[in-house]
C-alpha positions, -999 to +999 in steps of 0.1 A: +742-708-479+770-691-499+776-722-520+741-721-534+744-684-543+777-691-559+760-717-580+734-691-590+763-668-600+778-696-622+744-702-638+739-665-644+768-666-668+753-695-688+731-726-683+752-757-674+749-793-666+760-807-632+794-821-644+803-786-657+794-771-623+813-798-605+845-791-625+843-754-612+849-767-576+877-792-583+909-788-562+930-772-589+905-744-595+900-710-578+867-721-563+883-754-553+908-734-533+880-719-513+857-750-509+857-786-522+823-796-534+816-833-542+792-839-570+766-855-546+766-823-525+764-801-556+733-820-568+718-816-533+723-778-535+709-777-571+678-796-558+674-770-531+678-742-555+651-758-577+628-761-547+633-724-539+624-716-576+658-700-582+669-726-608+651-747-634+662-776-654+656-791-688+667-824-703+690-822-733+691-853-755+724-869-764+729-893-792+746-923-776+740-914-739+711-907-716+698-871-717+716-847-694+700-822-672+708-786-679+703-761-651+695-724-656+688-695-633+653-681-630+644-644-626+638-650-589+672-667-588+687-636-604+669-615-577+684-637-550+718-635-565+716-597-567+704-595-530+732-617-518+759-598-537+746-565-523+755-571-487+787-577-467+792-608-445+779-602-409+803-623-389+841-626-390+840-664-389+821-664-422+848-645-441+869-676-449+841-693-469+811-670-474+829-637-482+855-654-505+827-671-525+808-638-526+838-619-537+846-645-564+811-643-577+809-605-577+843-603-595+830-625-623+799-604-628+809-569-621+844-560-607+831-526-594+806-546-572+835-567-559+854-535-549+822-522-532+819-555-513+855-552-501+850-516-489+817-525-472+833-555-455+862-533-444+836-509-428+820-539-410+854-551-398+863-516-385+831-515-365+839-549-350+873-536-340+858-506-322+833-528-304+859-553-294+882-526-280+852-513-260+846-548-247+882-552-237+881-520-216+851-532-197+860-568-192+874-579-158+877-617-164+912-625-177+901-655-198+874-635-215+899-607-222+921-634-239+891-644-261+884-608-270+921-602-278+921-632-302+890-618-319+906-584-321+937-599-336+917-618-362+898-587-372+929-566-373+945-591-397+913-592-418+912-555-420+948-554-432+940-580-458+909-561-470+929-530-474+954-549-496+926-565-516+910-532-526+919-524-562+932-559-570+899-575-581+899-573-619+890-608-633+920-627-645 
């Protein structure tokens, strides 16, 4: 799930405790504009990441408070993050969440990788458009043609956005 890999990306920059991670997803943040993540869900994702062996945690003592748990990425978590960042999203419907989270994470780590992702995603989108046009030509059922038309329009709009996004990905 893209949220988990995004957490890996955040932890790859530095170890953090849960509240620090939760703040990254608050509504007034860039990540919060993509997805709102309640602290309960965040901790569920962290638990899953620990189970996968991609994250480990340690307790950090505090003077007047209970110790807090600090999460850090493991070497296998680094490998998973690298794998995830190295491939475009396979389905148009996953662009809104998965691709934007991936693009945000890549942009934080290596802007050149973010541009590569945009270009690869553009290639995927262009192949979808070719396939959808072929399907349109072969389809006799009018309703199915309408469905294909809608998918074609979505991919055309996405392709236009990807072309505009290329070259605008330096962190800021």
